[in-house]
FIKE-258524 format. One record per residue (C-alpha): chain; residue number from 1; x negated, y, z negated. Coordinates in steps of 0.02 Angstrom, whole numbers. Layout:
<rs>
+-------+------+--------+--------+--------+
: chain : resi :      u :      v :      w :
+-------+------+--------+--------+--------+
:     A :  NUM :      X :      Y :      Z :
...
+-------+------+--------+--------+--------+
</rs>
This chain:
<rs>
+-------+------+--------+--------+--------+
: chain : resi :      u :      v :      w :
+-------+------+--------+--------+--------+
:     A :    1 :      1 :     -3 :     18 :
:     A :    2 :   -143 :    103 :    -52 :
:     A :    3 :   -241 :     59 :    106 :
:     A :    4 :    -89 :    114 :    218 :
:     A :    5 :    -64 :    295 :    150 :
:     A :    6 :   -243 :    312 :    168 :
:     A :    7 :   -327 :    348 :    -10 :
:     A :    8 :   -408 :    250 :   -148 :
:     A :    9 :   -349 :    137 :   -270 :
:     A :   10 :   -341 :    235 :   -441 :
:     A :   11 :   -425 :    103 :   -541 :
:     A :   12 :   -558 :    105 :   -388 :
:     A :   13 :   -558 :    292 :   -405 :
:     A :   14 :   -597 :    304 :   -588 :
:     A :   15 :   -761 :    171 :   -545 :
:     A :   16 :   -811 :    311 :   -432 :
:     A :   17 :   -794 :    453 :   -538 :
:     A :   18 :   -875 :    370 :   -678 :
:     A :   19 :  -1044 :    312 :   -555 :
:     A :   20 :  -1184 :    432 :   -582 :
:     A :   21 :  -1258 :    519 :   -406 :
:     A :   22 :  -1371 :    454 :   -316 :
:     A :   23 :  -1514 :    548 :   -299 :
:     A :   24 :  -1626 :    556 :   -156 :
:     A :   25 :  -1769 :    454 :   -133 :
:     A :   26 :  -1938 :    550 :   -185 :
:     A :   27 :  -2090 :    517 :    -52 :
:     A :   28 :  -2215 :    415 :   -142 :
:     A :   29 :  -2370 :    364 :    -76 :
:     A :   30 :  -2373 :    399 :    113 :
:     A :   31 :  -2549 :    272 :    117 :
:     A :   32 :  -2461 :    127 :     27 :
:     A :   33 :  -2417 :      0 :    150 :
:     A :   34 :  -2246 :    -85 :    156 :
:     A :   35 :  -2244 :   -286 :    115 :
:     A :   36 :  -2186 :   -325 :    285 :
:     A :   37 :  -2353 :   -229 :    356 :
:     A :   38 :  -2477 :   -305 :    225 :
:     A :   39 :  -2419 :   -474 :    251 :
:     A :   40 :  -2456 :   -454 :    448 :
:     A :   41 :  -2614 :   -378 :    407 :
:     A :   42 :  -2672 :   -510 :    293 :
:     A :   43 :  -2611 :   -655 :    395 :
:     A :   44 :  -2731 :   -559 :    554 :
:     A :   45 :  -2879 :   -555 :    426 :
:     A :   46 :  -2854 :   -747 :    408 :
:     A :   47 :  -2833 :   -785 :    586 :
:     A :   48 :  -2976 :   -680 :    601 :
:     A :   49 :  -3080 :   -790 :    485 :
:     A :   50 :  -3029 :   -959 :    549 :
:     A :   51 :  -3042 :   -919 :    727 :
:     A :   52 :  -3228 :   -854 :    693 :
:     A :   53 :  -3369 :   -976 :    766 :
:     A :   54 :  -3413 :  -1118 :    648 :
:     A :   55 :  -3587 :  -1078 :    668 :
:     A :   56 :  -3579 :   -897 :    586 :
:     A :   57 :  -3507 :   -975 :    437 :
:     A :   58 :  -3628 :  -1084 :    434 :
:     A :   59 :  -3778 :   -960 :    459 :
:     A :   60 :  -3693 :   -851 :    320 :
:     A :   61 :  -3674 :  -1000 :    190 :
:     A :   62 :  -3849 :  -1039 :    239 :
:     A :   63 :  -3906 :   -874 :    204 :
:     A :   64 :  -3838 :   -852 :     45 :
:     A :   65 :  -3918 :  -1048 :      8 :
:     A :   66 :  -4064 :   -991 :     32 :
:     A :   67 :  -4058 :   -848 :    -73 :
:     A :   68 :  -4028 :   -962 :   -209 :
:     A :   69 :  -4175 :  -1090 :   -176 :
:     A :   70 :  -4286 :   -943 :   -172 :
:     A :   71 :  -4234 :   -887 :   -345 :
:     A :   72 :  -4305 :  -1054 :   -391 :
:     A :   73 :  -4501 :  -1039 :   -464 :
:     A :   74 :  -4536 :  -1222 :   -458 :
:     A :   75 :  -4597 :  -1241 :   -269 :
:     A :   76 :  -4571 :  -1440 :   -253 :
:     A :   77 :  -4375 :  -1408 :   -325 :
:     A :   78 :  -4375 :  -1272 :   -174 :
:     A :   79 :  -4417 :  -1417 :    -59 :
:     A :   80 :  -4306 :  -1515 :   -123 :
:     A :   81 :  -4156 :  -1403 :   -111 :
:     A :   82 :  -4218 :  -1371 :     53 :
:     A :   83 :  -4222 :  -1549 :    121 :
:     A :   84 :  -4046 :  -1604 :     23 :
:     A :   85 :  -3975 :  -1442 :    137 :
:     A :   86 :  -4045 :  -1518 :    298 :
:     A :   87 :  -3996 :  -1683 :    270 :
:     A :   88 :  -3795 :  -1643 :    259 :
:     A :   89 :  -3818 :  -1534 :    431 :
:     A :   90 :  -3780 :  -1655 :    584 :
:     A :   91 :  -3898 :  -1719 :    710 :
:     A :   92 :  -3846 :  -1575 :    829 :
:     A :   93 :  -3834 :  -1437 :    713 :
:     A :   94 :  -3885 :  -1280 :    793 :
:     A :   95 :  -3946 :  -1229 :    612 :
:     A :   96 :  -4052 :  -1363 :    593 :
:     A :   97 :  -4222 :  -1276 :    675 :
:     A :   98 :  -4215 :  -1144 :    559 :
:     A :   99 :  -4183 :  -1255 :    380 :
:     A :  100 :  -4324 :  -1347 :    444 :
:     A :  101 :  -4431 :  -1209 :    471 :
:     A :  102 :  -4399 :  -1164 :    276 :
:     A :  103 :  -4445 :  -1334 :    219 :
:     A :  104 :  -4622 :  -1322 :    317 :
:     A :  105 :  -4636 :  -1139 :    262 :
:     A :  106 :  -4609 :  -1246 :     69 :
:     A :  107 :  -4741 :  -1373 :    117 :
:     A :  108 :  -4877 :  -1268 :    168 :
:     A :  109 :  -4838 :  -1158 :     -6 :
:     A :  110 :  -4860 :  -1295 :   -120 :
:     A :  111 :  -5012 :  -1345 :    -17 :
:     A :  112 :  -5093 :  -1177 :    -52 :
:     A :  113 :  -5009 :  -1127 :   -200 :
:     A :  114 :  -4972 :  -1307 :   -298 :
:     A :  115 :  -5050 :  -1412 :   -433 :
:     A :  116 :  -5197 :  -1482 :   -414 :
:     A :  117 :  -5136 :  -1668 :   -458 :
:     A :  118 :  -4996 :  -1678 :   -319 :
:     A :  119 :  -5068 :  -1784 :   -150 :
:     A :  120 :  -5081 :  -1638 :    -39 :
:     A :  121 :  -5107 :  -1748 :    123 :
:     A :  122 :  -4945 :  -1821 :     83 :
:     A :  123 :  -4869 :  -1660 :     81 :
:     A :  124 :  -4975 :  -1606 :    241 :
:     A :  125 :  -4919 :  -1762 :    326 :
:     A :  126 :  -4699 :  -1707 :    302 :
:     A :  127 :  -4747 :  -1537 :    357 :
:     A :  128 :  -4825 :  -1612 :    532 :
:     A :  129 :  -4709 :  -1714 :    543 :
:     A :  130 :  -4577 :  -1576 :    520 :
:     A :  131 :  -4669 :  -1481 :    651 :
:     A :  132 :  -4673 :  -1598 :    766 :
:     A :  133 :  -4506 :  -1621 :    751 :
:     A :  134 :  -4479 :  -1429 :    787 :
:     A :  135 :  -4558 :  -1430 :    951 :
:     A :  136 :  -4474 :  -1570 :   1008 :
:     A :  137 :  -4304 :  -1495 :    967 :
:     A :  138 :  -4174 :  -1433 :   1110 :
:     A :  139 :  -4046 :  -1357 :   1011 :
:     A :  140 :  -4050 :  -1211 :    890 :
:     A :  141 :  -4224 :  -1160 :    931 :
:     A :  142 :  -4182 :   -956 :    923 :
:     A :  143 :  -4314 :   -835 :    973 :
:     A :  144 :  -4322 :   -785 :    799 :
:     A :  145 :  -4354 :   -977 :    761 :
:     A :  146 :  -4516 :   -949 :    914 :
:     A :  147 :  -4569 :   -832 :    843 :
:     A :  148 :  -4573 :   -871 :    649 :
:     A :  149 :  -4654 :  -1033 :    719 :
:     A :  150 :  -4797 :   -961 :    797 :
:     A :  151 :  -4830 :   -841 :    658 :
:     A :  152 :  -4839 :   -993 :    556 :
:     A :  153 :  -4957 :  -1088 :    653 :
:     A :  154 :  -5085 :   -954 :    672 :
:     A :  155 :  -5071 :   -922 :    481 :
:     A :  156 :  -5116 :  -1112 :    435 :
:     A :  157 :  -5294 :  -1136 :    350 :
:     A :  158 :  -5291 :  -1299 :    298 :
:     A :  159 :  -5462 :  -1417 :    299 :
:     A :  160 :  -5403 :  -1565 :    371 :
:     A :  161 :  -5525 :  -1690 :    350 :
:     A :  162 :  -5594 :  -1754 :    510 :
:     A :  163 :  -5516 :  -1756 :    686 :
:     A :  164 :  -5323 :  -1724 :    716 :
:     A :  165 :  -5306 :  -1886 :    778 :
:     A :  166 :  -5396 :  -1966 :    627 :
:     A :  167 :  -5285 :  -1862 :    509 :
:     A :  168 :  -5132 :  -1940 :    580 :
:     A :  169 :  -5174 :  -2114 :    581 :
:     A :  170 :  -5232 :  -2105 :    426 :
:     A :  171 :  -5089 :  -2014 :    336 :
:     A :  172 :  -4953 :  -2006 :    477 :
:     A :  173 :  -4907 :  -2188 :    491 :
:     A :  174 :  -4737 :  -2178 :    433 :
:     A :  175 :  -4692 :  -2013 :    554 :
:     A :  176 :  -4755 :  -2097 :    710 :
:     A :  177 :  -4649 :  -2117 :    854 :
:     A :  178 :  -4616 :  -2321 :    870 :
:     A :  179 :  -4536 :  -2368 :   1040 :
:     A :  180 :  -4509 :  -2561 :   1015 :
:     A :  181 :  -4367 :  -2569 :   1150 :
:     A :  182 :  -4242 :  -2460 :   1063 :
:     A :  183 :  -4079 :  -2434 :   1137 :
:     A :  184 :  -3904 :  -2338 :   1082 :
:     A :  185 :  -3768 :  -2495 :   1019 :
:     A :  186 :  -3624 :  -2448 :    979 :
:     A :  187 :  -3620 :  -2605 :    860 :
:     A :  188 :  -3733 :  -2513 :    741 :
:     A :  189 :  -3740 :  -2324 :    685 :
:     A :  190 :  -3929 :  -2337 :    742 :
:     A :  191 :  -4041 :  -2358 :    885 :
:     A :  192 :  -4073 :  -2580 :    861 :
:     A :  193 :  -4229 :  -2650 :    927 :
:     A :  194 :  -4240 :  -2787 :   1049 :
:     A :  195 :  -4264 :  -2922 :    955 :
:     A :  196 :  -4116 :  -2842 :    824 :
:     A :  197 :  -3989 :  -2835 :    987 :
:     A :  198 :  -4020 :  -3042 :   1004 :
:     A :  199 :  -3971 :  -3050 :    806 :
:     A :  200 :  -3819 :  -2948 :    857 :
:     A :  201 :  -3776 :  -3054 :   1005 :
:     A :  202 :  -3808 :  -3210 :    913 :
:     A :  203 :  -3692 :  -3162 :    767 :
:     A :  204 :  -3567 :  -3118 :    892 :
:     A :  205 :  -3576 :  -3295 :    981 :
:     A :  206 :  -3552 :  -3374 :    793 :
:     A :  207 :  -3726 :  -3449 :    821 :
:     A :  208 :  -3832 :  -3503 :    655 :
:     A :  209 :  -3987 :  -3393 :    646 :
:     A :  210 :  -4169 :  -3410 :    590 :
:     A :  211 :  -4253 :  -3238 :    586 :
:     A :  212 :  -4420 :  -3208 :    566 :
:     A :  213 :  -4497 :  -3026 :    511 :
:     A :  214 :  -4602 :  -2932 :    427 :
:     A :  215 :  -4559 :  -2833 :    295 :
:     A :  216 :  -4456 :  -2656 :    303 :
:     A :  217 :  -4430 :  -2707 :    492 :
:     A :  218 :  -4243 :  -2698 :    465 :
:     A :  219 :  -4188 :  -2846 :    414 :
:     A :  220 :  -4047 :  -2788 :    305 :
:     A :  221 :  -3923 :  -2748 :    422 :
:     A :  222 :  -3905 :  -2910 :    492 :
:     A :  223 :  -3798 :  -2967 :    335 :
:     A :  224 :  -3702 :  -2794 :    303 :
:     A :  225 :  -3667 :  -2825 :    504 :
:     A :  226 :  -3608 :  -3013 :    471 :
:     A :  227 :  -3522 :  -2951 :    283 :
:     A :  228 :  -3433 :  -2834 :    372 :
:     A :  229 :  -3364 :  -2955 :    523 :
:     A :  230 :  -3300 :  -3065 :    403 :
:     A :  231 :  -3187 :  -2927 :    312 :
:     A :  232 :  -3114 :  -2871 :    432 :
:     A :  233 :  -3086 :  -3039 :    525 :
:     A :  234 :  -2959 :  -3099 :    412 :
:     A :  235 :  -2929 :  -3099 :    209 :
:     A :  236 :  -2962 :  -3283 :    177 :
:     A :  237 :  -3142 :  -3309 :    278 :
:     A :  238 :  -3298 :  -3302 :    143 :
:     A :  239 :  -3488 :  -3269 :    150 :
:     A :  240 :  -3590 :  -3331 :     39 :
:     A :  241 :  -3752 :  -3259 :     -6 :
:     A :  242 :  -3892 :  -3346 :    -76 :
:     A :  243 :  -4054 :  -3248 :   -160 :
:     A :  244 :  -4187 :  -3355 :   -259 :
:     A :  245 :  -4163 :  -3227 :   -397 :
:     A :  246 :  -4040 :  -3171 :   -535 :
:     A :  247 :  -4099 :  -2990 :   -537 :
:     A :  248 :  -4090 :  -3018 :   -325 :
:     A :  249 :  -3922 :  -3058 :   -356 :
:     A :  250 :  -3860 :  -2896 :   -429 :
:     A :  251 :  -3956 :  -2794 :   -324 :
:     A :  252 :  -3873 :  -2841 :   -157 :
:     A :  253 :  -3696 :  -2853 :   -248 :
:     A :  254 :  -3725 :  -2666 :   -309 :
:     A :  255 :  -3756 :  -2615 :   -132 :
:     A :  256 :  -3591 :  -2716 :    -72 :
:     A :  257 :  -3490 :  -2628 :   -202 :
:     A :  258 :  -3545 :  -2475 :   -134 :
:     A :  259 :  -3542 :  -2520 :     46 :
:     A :  260 :  -3363 :  -2608 :     78 :
:     A :  261 :  -3208 :  -2577 :      8 :
:     A :  262 :  -3036 :  -2664 :     36 :
:     A :  263 :  -2845 :  -2671 :    -25 :
:     A :  264 :  -2779 :  -2874 :    -35 :
:     A :  265 :  -2596 :  -2898 :     -8 :
:     A :  266 :  -2605 :  -3038 :   -177 :
:     A :  267 :  -2688 :  -2990 :   -352 :
:     A :  268 :  -2862 :  -3098 :   -384 :
:     A :  269 :  -2933 :  -3073 :   -233 :
:     A :  270 :  -3099 :  -2958 :   -232 :
:     A :  271 :  -3236 :  -2929 :   -100 :
:     A :  272 :  -3371 :  -2980 :   -196 :
:     A :  273 :  -3413 :  -3089 :   -321 :
:     A :  274 :  -3565 :  -3125 :   -425 :
:     A :  275 :  -3575 :  -3315 :   -488 :
:     A :  276 :  -3752 :  -3366 :   -599 :
:     A :  277 :  -3808 :  -3448 :   -731 :
:     A :  278 :  -3818 :  -3300 :   -858 :
:     A :  279 :  -3661 :  -3223 :   -794 :
:     A :  280 :  -3496 :  -3205 :   -672 :
:     A :  281 :  -3435 :  -3037 :   -611 :
:     A :  282 :  -3230 :  -3066 :   -529 :
:     A :  283 :  -3189 :  -3263 :   -459 :
:     A :  284 :  -3311 :  -3328 :   -366 :
:     A :  285 :  -3172 :  -3407 :   -262 :
:     A :  286 :  -3062 :  -3262 :   -254 :
:     A :  287 :  -3191 :  -3168 :   -164 :
:     A :  288 :  -3235 :  -3167 :      4 :
:     A :  289 :  -3428 :  -3108 :    -22 :
:     A :  290 :  -3502 :  -3225 :   -155 :
:     A :  291 :  -3668 :  -3186 :   -200 :
:     A :  292 :  -3770 :  -3319 :   -301 :
:     A :  293 :  -3924 :  -3438 :   -321 :
:     A :  294 :  -3944 :  -3612 :   -255 :
:     A :  295 :  -3913 :  -3711 :   -392 :
:     A :  296 :  -3722 :  -3649 :   -412 :
:     A :  297 :  -3696 :  -3655 :   -228 :
:     A :  298 :  -3735 :  -3811 :   -217 :
:     A :  299 :  -3609 :  -3847 :   -396 :
:     A :  300 :  -3460 :  -3763 :   -298 :
:     A :  301 :  -3515 :  -3869 :   -125 :
:     A :  302 :  -3514 :  -4026 :   -227 :
:     A :  303 :  -3350 :  -4005 :   -336 :
:     A :  304 :  -3206 :  -4111 :   -266 :
:     A :  305 :  -3072 :  -3962 :   -276 :
:     A :  306 :  -3161 :  -3870 :   -152 :
:     A :  307 :  -3170 :  -3982 :    -19 :
:     A :  308 :  -3004 :  -4093 :    -70 :
:     A :  309 :  -2892 :  -4005 :     38 :
:     A :  310 :  -2874 :  -3924 :    241 :
:     A :  311 :  -2885 :  -3743 :    161 :
:     A :  312 :  -2993 :  -3768 :     16 :
:     A :  313 :  -3136 :  -3648 :    -37 :
:     A :  314 :  -3277 :  -3730 :     60 :
:     A :  315 :  -3186 :  -3764 :    213 :
:     A :  316 :  -3156 :  -3576 :    228 :
:     A :  317 :  -3338 :  -3518 :    237 :
:     A :  318 :  -3375 :  -3444 :    369 :
:     A :  319 :  -3568 :  -3390 :    343 :
:     A :  320 :  -3700 :  -3435 :    196 :
:     A :  321 :  -3839 :  -3314 :    218 :
:     A :  322 :  -4019 :  -3395 :    157 :
:     A :  323 :  -4113 :  -3243 :     89 :
:     A :  324 :  -4299 :  -3258 :     44 :
:     A :  325 :  -4296 :  -3461 :    126 :
:     A :  326 :  -4481 :  -3476 :     96 :
:     A :  327 :  -4418 :  -3537 :    -74 :
:     A :  328 :  -4396 :  -3706 :     12 :
:     A :  329 :  -4594 :  -3718 :    -29 :
:     A :  330 :  -4570 :  -3690 :   -204 :
:     A :  331 :  -4585 :  -3847 :   -322 :
:     A :  332 :  -4454 :  -3844 :   -410 :
:     A :  333 :  -4311 :  -3759 :   -298 :
:     A :  334 :  -4364 :  -3819 :   -161 :
:     A :  335 :  -4261 :  -3965 :   -147 :
:     A :  336 :  -4099 :  -3867 :   -197 :
:     A :  337 :  -4132 :  -3770 :    -59 :
:     A :  338 :  -4178 :  -3917 :     62 :
:     A :  339 :  -3996 :  -3978 :     19 :
:     A :  340 :  -3915 :  -3825 :     27 :
:     A :  341 :  -3990 :  -3808 :    220 :
:     A :  342 :  -3907 :  -3980 :    240 :
:     A :  343 :  -3757 :  -3979 :    156 :
:     A :  344 :  -3684 :  -3799 :    228 :
:     A :  345 :  -3509 :  -3837 :    300 :
:     A :  346 :  -3551 :  -3686 :    405 :
:     A :  347 :  -3661 :  -3574 :    535 :
:     A :  348 :  -3817 :  -3509 :    436 :
:     A :  349 :  -3901 :  -3361 :    434 :
:     A :  350 :  -4125 :  -3389 :    359 :
:     A :  351 :  -4202 :  -3229 :    322 :
:     A :  352 :  -4389 :  -3222 :    274 :
:     A :  353 :  -4534 :  -3114 :    305 :
:     A :  354 :  -4685 :  -3230 :    245 :
:     A :  355 :  -4690 :  -3423 :    311 :
:     A :  356 :  -4867 :  -3512 :    378 :
:     A :  357 :  -4784 :  -3622 :    481 :
:     A :  358 :  -4622 :  -3550 :    558 :
:     A :  359 :  -4634 :  -3663 :    695 :
:     A :  360 :  -4588 :  -3802 :    609 :
:     A :  361 :  -4475 :  -3746 :    514 :
:     A :  362 :  -4369 :  -3688 :    646 :
:     A :  363 :  -4372 :  -3860 :    743 :
:     A :  364 :  -4292 :  -3947 :    553 :
:     A :  365 :  -4192 :  -3811 :    543 :
:     A :  366 :  -4119 :  -3846 :    755 :
:     A :  367 :  -4132 :  -4027 :    729 :
:     A :  368 :  -4011 :  -4015 :    558 :
:     A :  369 :  -3892 :  -3883 :    675 :
:     A :  370 :  -3883 :  -4001 :    792 :
:     A :  371 :  -3806 :  -4150 :    682 :
:     A :  372 :  -3696 :  -4015 :    629 :
:     A :  373 :  -3642 :  -3983 :    788 :
:     A :  374 :  -3712 :  -3797 :    798 :
:     A :  375 :  -3828 :  -3705 :    893 :
:     A :  376 :  -3981 :  -3618 :    802 :
:     A :  377 :  -4050 :  -3486 :    890 :
:     A :  378 :  -4248 :  -3415 :    825 :
:     A :  379 :  -4299 :  -3227 :    822 :
:     A :  380 :  -4475 :  -3197 :    784 :
:     A :  381 :  -4534 :  -3021 :    752 :
:     A :  382 :  -4710 :  -2982 :    729 :
:     A :  383 :  -4751 :  -2792 :    710 :
:     A :  384 :  -4752 :  -2720 :    534 :
:     A :  385 :  -4707 :  -2525 :    537 :
:     A :  386 :  -4765 :  -2484 :    357 :
:     A :  387 :  -4931 :  -2521 :    268 :
:     A :  388 :  -4917 :  -2602 :    106 :
:     A :  389 :  -4986 :  -2509 :    -19 :
:     A :  390 :  -5020 :  -2557 :   -217 :
:     A :  391 :  -5035 :  -2443 :   -366 :
:     A :  392 :  -5051 :  -2473 :   -542 :
:     A :  393 :  -4932 :  -2392 :   -671 :
:     A :  394 :  -5028 :  -2325 :   -803 :
:     A :  395 :  -4923 :  -2286 :   -967 :
:     A :  396 :  -4969 :  -2154 :  -1076 :
:     A :  397 :  -5077 :  -2183 :  -1236 :
:     A :  398 :  -4922 :  -2183 :  -1369 :
:     A :  399 :  -4834 :  -2316 :  -1266 :
:     A :  400 :  -4989 :  -2404 :  -1254 :
:     A :  401 :  -5020 :  -2403 :  -1448 :
:     A :  402 :  -4819 :  -2453 :  -1468 :
:     A :  403 :  -4842 :  -2607 :  -1338 :
:     A :  404 :  -5001 :  -2677 :  -1441 :
:     A :  405 :  -4928 :  -2640 :  -1611 :
:     A :  406 :  -4786 :  -2746 :  -1534 :
:     A :  407 :  -4871 :  -2879 :  -1450 :
:     A :  408 :  -4987 :  -2893 :  -1605 :
:     A :  409 :  -4839 :  -2919 :  -1730 :
:     A :  410 :  -4773 :  -3032 :  -1604 :
:     A :  411 :  -4937 :  -3140 :  -1606 :
:     A :  412 :  -4924 :  -3138 :  -1810 :
:     A :  413 :  -4751 :  -3187 :  -1806 :
:     A :  414 :  -4798 :  -3334 :  -1699 :
:     A :  415 :  -4925 :  -3387 :  -1789 :
:     A :  416 :  -4843 :  -3410 :  -1972 :
:     A :  417 :  -4712 :  -3493 :  -1882 :
:     A :  418 :  -4835 :  -3623 :  -1835 :
:     A :  419 :  -4925 :  -3630 :  -1999 :
:     A :  420 :  -4748 :  -3643 :  -2061 :
:     A :  421 :  -4725 :  -3789 :  -1954 :
:     A :  422 :  -4871 :  -3879 :  -1988 :
:     A :  423 :  -4843 :  -3876 :  -2175 :
:     A :  424 :  -4685 :  -3935 :  -2147 :
:     A :  425 :  -4768 :  -4071 :  -2069 :
:     A :  426 :  -4879 :  -4132 :  -2178 :
:     A :  427 :  -4760 :  -4110 :  -2329 :
:     A :  428 :  -4659 :  -4241 :  -2202 :
:     A :  429 :  -4804 :  -4362 :  -2187 :
:     A :  430 :  -4825 :  -4356 :  -2373 :
:     A :  431 :  -4641 :  -4418 :  -2399 :
:     A :  432 :  -4647 :  -4526 :  -2283 :
:     A :  433 :  -4810 :  -4618 :  -2377 :
:     A :  434 :  -4743 :  -4601 :  -2566 :
:     A :  435 :  -4595 :  -4695 :  -2508 :
+-------+------+--------+--------+--------+
</rs>
């Protein structure tokens, strides 16, 4: 009714009468931006940071990291921090040469200002290796790096004994390039040598292997490559790793634990297990990689419950790796190793570094594998890449005195025990004579 007359409702009119009059907005800070404009500008800044080249971001981070490292007074710690940052970079990172140049400078600072007790020739060899890599670098060698490198080479005044060739042969052996038929291979994350590719082919063909190579030539990857194949194949396959000592068992198990992990559908399963006389970790029959010693593996293979059914534990073994197989020549445990090689229900991989008659052992293993309808591939490699060095540990005088005191106490205790045993024996003899 009131709307038709064009007037307000009296109640509404009273509300408008009591409402305070609206004030005009005072002009605020003219430079203050509205919320929408500020948000747009913040988004633009974030986008600019995201679109910024990664190389520039890394360079800025390296400059800040470099200042942090240079604040360290200890030169050896500087070198260590520089090497750690270098190892965190990719192989073809453009920042690599600059960080390498920094480590070279740290090496020469140690040579010039370092303590007399350090092995200066080893530090010089490290510097030589880094410079050699810098000269071969094809990525990230900027004009600034070239100028700094030239200045560094001009300033080098270190008295190398003998000729440069003698210095390299005597001190730079671990850093010299070696070309033993290396080639790229998709199956492993490095360039394997020719003999290593033969090993990979034999493993993929499910053949037994007898491998003899010197220490530190690259036998370890063979075991881990085989373990990875067994773990990826299914959840039931088993690989047994036989080591001659309990200490080696623990070391291998630790490496397996650090390398492999897997989720299983059923409870009670695990990737690895340790089974020795002294201790047991995880279920030896519920794992896929069993690390053990010869006696315990033989006991498991001869247990009837492990071989009575088609899907029993022994039938699920896909590979047995015998590490340090030259232990077969030992007087006490050699028989166990020989019996295991004859009883193996699957393909084997025999690894060793030192043996006097590899051909005779290879021929015998070939016959045993033929009896089990398996083919044995023998791979021999005779080149050693690193020298064997002997070191003598000399503990401080206090530790020597403590060790000697303990040894004297042990000797006194042994003597007292022997005397008590002798007195008891004499007393027993006297009693027998009296009766």
